[in-house]
N, CA and C atoms as an extended XYZ file, in Angstrom:
186
Properties=species:S:1:pos:R:3:atomname:S:1:resname:S:1:resid:I:1 pbc="F F F"
N         0.880       -1.035       -0.034 N   UNK     1
C         0.010       -0.030       -0.117 CA  UNK     1
C         0.820        1.130       -0.072 C   UNK     1
N         0.608        2.374       -0.698 N   UNK     2
C         1.434        3.399       -1.023 CA  UNK     2
C         0.808        4.488        0.068 C   UNK     2
N         1.884        5.010        0.735 N   UNK     3
C         1.699        5.968        1.650 CA  UNK     3
C         1.900        7.401        1.188 C   UNK     3
N         1.711        8.353        1.726 N   UNK     4
C         1.930        9.600        1.360 CA  UNK     4
C         3.270        9.955        0.913 C   UNK     4
N         4.247        9.496        1.688 N   UNK     5
C         5.743        9.823        1.236 CA  UNK     5
C         6.224        8.953        0.147 C   UNK     5
N         5.628        7.687       -0.215 N   UNK     6
C         6.216        6.934       -1.302 CA  UNK     6
C         5.419        7.114       -2.643 C   UNK     6
N         6.290        7.575       -3.543 N   UNK     7
C         5.641        7.779       -4.846 CA  UNK     7
C         5.008        6.621       -5.502 C   UNK     7
N         3.886        6.677       -6.210 N   UNK     8
C         3.472        5.618       -7.158 CA  UNK     8
C         4.325        5.198       -8.126 C   UNK     8
N         4.405        3.720       -8.466 N   UNK     9
C         5.383        3.443       -9.515 CA  UNK     9
C         4.452        3.669      -10.874 C   UNK     9
N         5.134        4.269      -11.671 N   UNK    10
C         4.682        4.418      -12.848 CA  UNK    10
C         4.906        3.188      -13.844 C   UNK    10
N         3.841        3.090      -14.785 N   UNK    11
C         4.163        2.058      -15.791 CA  UNK    11
C         5.145        2.312      -16.813 C   UNK    11
N         5.925        1.366      -17.054 N   UNK    12
C         7.034        1.596      -18.016 CA  UNK    12
C         6.323        1.929      -19.411 C   UNK    12
N         5.125        1.508      -19.654 N   UNK    13
C         4.385        1.833      -21.040 CA  UNK    13
C         3.572        3.201      -20.834 C   UNK    13
N         4.122        4.158      -21.464 N   UNK    14
C         3.333        5.351      -21.529 CA  UNK    14
C         2.417        5.402      -22.761 C   UNK    14
N         1.572        6.425      -22.847 N   UNK    15
C         0.545        6.624      -23.949 CA  UNK    15
C         1.225        6.600      -25.182 C   UNK    15
N         2.453        7.353      -25.354 N   UNK    16
C         3.088        7.421      -26.634 CA  UNK    16
C         3.500        6.090      -26.988 C   UNK    16
N         4.088        5.292      -26.080 N   UNK    17
C         4.654        3.979      -26.563 CA  UNK    17
C         3.365        2.952      -26.928 C   UNK    17
N         2.305        3.246      -26.156 N   UNK    18
C         1.227        2.424      -26.523 CA  UNK    18
C         0.576        2.590      -27.709 C   UNK    18
N         0.430        3.899      -28.196 N   UNK    19
C         0.022        4.041      -29.503 CA  UNK    19
C         0.945        3.857      -30.463 C   UNK    19
N         2.365        3.903      -30.289 N   UNK    20
C         3.288        3.409      -31.318 CA  UNK    20
C         3.199        2.020      -31.316 C   UNK    20
N         3.105        1.161      -30.521 N   UNK    21
C         3.044       -0.200      -30.648 CA  UNK    21
C         1.683       -0.781      -31.151 C   UNK    21
N         0.668       -0.127      -30.797 N   UNK    22
C        -0.748       -0.513      -31.408 CA  UNK    22
C        -0.735       -0.156      -32.996 C   UNK    22
N        -0.076        1.149      -33.378 N   UNK    23
C        -0.016        1.413      -34.798 CA  UNK    23
C         0.746        0.394      -35.524 C   UNK    23
N         1.970        0.007      -34.873 N   UNK    24
C         2.943       -0.979      -35.562 CA  UNK    24
C         2.183       -2.222      -35.701 C   UNK    24
N         1.480       -2.629      -34.515 N   UNK    25
C         0.861       -4.133      -34.917 CA  UNK    25
C        -0.256       -4.112      -35.944 C   UNK    25
N        -1.056       -2.808      -35.884 N   UNK    26
C        -2.118       -2.702      -36.695 CA  UNK    26
C        -1.707       -2.740      -38.167 C   UNK    26
N        -0.499       -2.007      -38.527 N   UNK    27
C         0.005       -1.897      -39.812 CA  UNK    27
C         0.508       -3.320      -40.296 C   UNK    27
N         1.303       -3.979      -39.367 N   UNK    28
C         1.734       -5.453      -39.610 CA  UNK    28
C         0.610       -6.322      -39.901 C   UNK    28
N        -0.501       -6.193      -39.092 N   UNK    29
C        -1.777       -7.119      -39.481 CA  UNK    29
C        -2.182       -6.793      -40.967 C   UNK    29
N        -2.280       -5.342      -41.214 N   UNK    30
C        -2.975       -4.985      -42.556 CA  UNK    30
C        -1.922       -5.546      -43.625 C   UNK    30
N        -0.889       -5.354      -43.499 N   UNK    31
C         0.242       -5.780      -44.465 CA  UNK    31
C         0.145       -7.212      -44.808 C   UNK    31
N         0.160       -7.988      -43.751 N   UNK    32
C         0.153       -9.438      -43.928 CA  UNK    32
C        -1.140      -10.042      -44.307 C   UNK    32
N        -2.358       -9.228      -44.127 N   UNK    33
C        -3.611       -9.739      -44.693 CA  UNK    33
C        -3.505       -9.537      -46.175 C   UNK    33
N        -2.872       -8.306      -46.773 N   UNK    34
C        -3.028       -8.294      -48.154 CA  UNK    34
C        -2.074       -9.235      -48.893 C   UNK    34
N        -1.022       -9.647      -48.266 N   UNK    35
C         0.061      -10.479      -48.952 CA  UNK    35
C        -0.685      -11.895      -48.922 C   UNK    35
N        -1.113      -12.400      -47.901 N   UNK    36
C        -1.823      -13.635      -47.931 CA  UNK    36
C        -3.098      -13.722      -48.649 C   UNK    36
N        -3.869      -12.873      -48.893 N   UNK    37
C        -5.129      -12.925      -49.600 CA  UNK    37
C        -5.063      -12.536      -50.879 C   UNK    37
N        -3.779      -12.432      -51.512 N   UNK    38
C        -3.642      -12.091      -53.047 CA  UNK    38
C        -3.867      -13.441      -53.626 C   UNK    38
N        -4.683      -13.301      -54.624 N   UNK    39
C        -4.990      -14.385      -55.535 CA  UNK    39
C        -3.644      -14.899      -56.366 C   UNK    39
N        -3.714      -16.190      -56.716 N   UNK    40
C        -2.767      -16.782      -57.444 CA  UNK    40
C        -2.986      -16.346      -59.035 C   UNK    40
N        -1.812      -16.231      -59.855 N   UNK    41
C        -2.218      -15.854      -61.236 CA  UNK    41
C        -2.665      -17.204      -61.974 C   UNK    41
N        -3.682      -16.987      -62.727 N   UNK    42
C        -4.031      -18.102      -63.490 CA  UNK    42
C        -3.457      -18.221      -64.698 C   UNK    42
N        -3.123      -19.618      -64.826 N   UNK    43
C        -2.395      -20.130      -65.988 CA  UNK    43
C        -3.250      -19.904      -67.340 C   UNK    43
N        -2.899      -19.378      -68.413 N   UNK    44
C        -3.521      -19.198      -69.676 CA  UNK    44
C        -3.122      -20.510      -70.477 C   UNK    44
N        -4.156      -21.258      -71.021 N   UNK    45
C        -3.769      -22.325      -71.728 CA  UNK    45
C        -3.177      -21.887      -73.247 C   UNK    45
N        -2.516      -22.710      -74.084 N   UNK    46
C        -2.200      -22.302      -75.467 CA  UNK    46
C        -3.485      -21.903      -76.258 C   UNK    46
N        -4.529      -22.624      -76.162 N   UNK    47
C        -5.660      -22.550      -77.041 CA  UNK    47
C        -6.294      -21.046      -76.625 C   UNK    47
N        -6.320      -20.783      -75.628 N   UNK    48
C        -6.813      -19.258      -75.205 CA  UNK    48
C        -5.874      -18.326      -75.880 C   UNK    48
N        -4.642      -18.465      -75.759 N   UNK    49
C        -3.692      -17.488      -76.504 CA  UNK    49
C        -3.991      -17.482      -77.994 C   UNK    49
N        -4.131      -18.801      -78.448 N   UNK    50
C        -4.351      -18.919      -80.032 CA  UNK    50
C        -5.452      -18.401      -80.397 C   UNK    50
N        -6.574      -18.434      -79.617 N   UNK    51
C        -8.086      -17.855      -79.920 CA  UNK    51
C        -7.719      -16.244      -79.824 C   UNK    51
N        -7.071      -15.759      -78.875 N   UNK    52
C        -7.020      -14.337      -78.819 CA  UNK    52
C        -6.380      -13.833      -80.075 C   UNK    52
N        -5.281      -14.400      -80.432 N   UNK    53
C        -4.582      -13.905      -81.698 CA  UNK    53
C        -5.387      -13.887      -83.006 C   UNK    53
N        -6.007      -15.123      -83.070 N   UNK    54
C        -6.991      -15.152      -84.301 CA  UNK    54
C        -8.054      -14.005      -84.258 C   UNK    54
N        -8.717      -13.784      -83.153 N   UNK    55
C        -9.817      -12.828      -83.083 CA  UNK    55
C        -8.951      -11.458      -83.202 C   UNK    55
N        -7.877      -11.153      -82.823 N   UNK    56
C        -7.307       -9.933      -82.928 CA  UNK    56
C        -6.860       -9.701      -84.403 C   UNK    56
N        -6.430      -10.772      -85.021 N   UNK    57
C        -6.084      -10.593      -86.505 CA  UNK    57
C        -7.299      -10.225      -87.195 C   UNK    57
N        -8.375      -11.109      -87.037 N   UNK    58
C        -9.672      -10.778      -87.801 CA  UNK    58
C       -10.233       -9.355      -87.630 C   UNK    58
N       -10.221       -8.991      -86.459 N   UNK    59
C       -10.833       -7.542      -86.194 CA  UNK    59
C        -9.927       -6.565      -86.671 C   UNK    59
N        -8.583       -6.941      -86.676 N   UNK    60
C        -7.564       -5.815      -87.354 CA  UNK    60
C        -7.719       -5.673      -88.803 C   UNK    60
N        -8.261       -6.727      -89.609 N   UNK    61
C        -8.327       -6.682      -91.034 CA  UNK    61
C        -9.344       -5.958      -91.544 C   UNK    61
N       -10.387       -5.480      -90.676 N   UNK    62
C       -11.406       -4.938      -91.197 CA  UNK    62
C       -11.105       -3.221      -91.587 C   UNK    62
């Protein structure tokens, strides 16, 4: 129990450090969420590429 002559012990975590650590944790969470949730690139088959080329050539000849 603290008496009048003994000062209260202050927490080593100040408001400034609390805000710093919480912002750091929030940004790390946000960054890892975007990296993990990124969809994989879809592989395009050769038939799809060939169809795109043929359609492009036919439309360009008009």
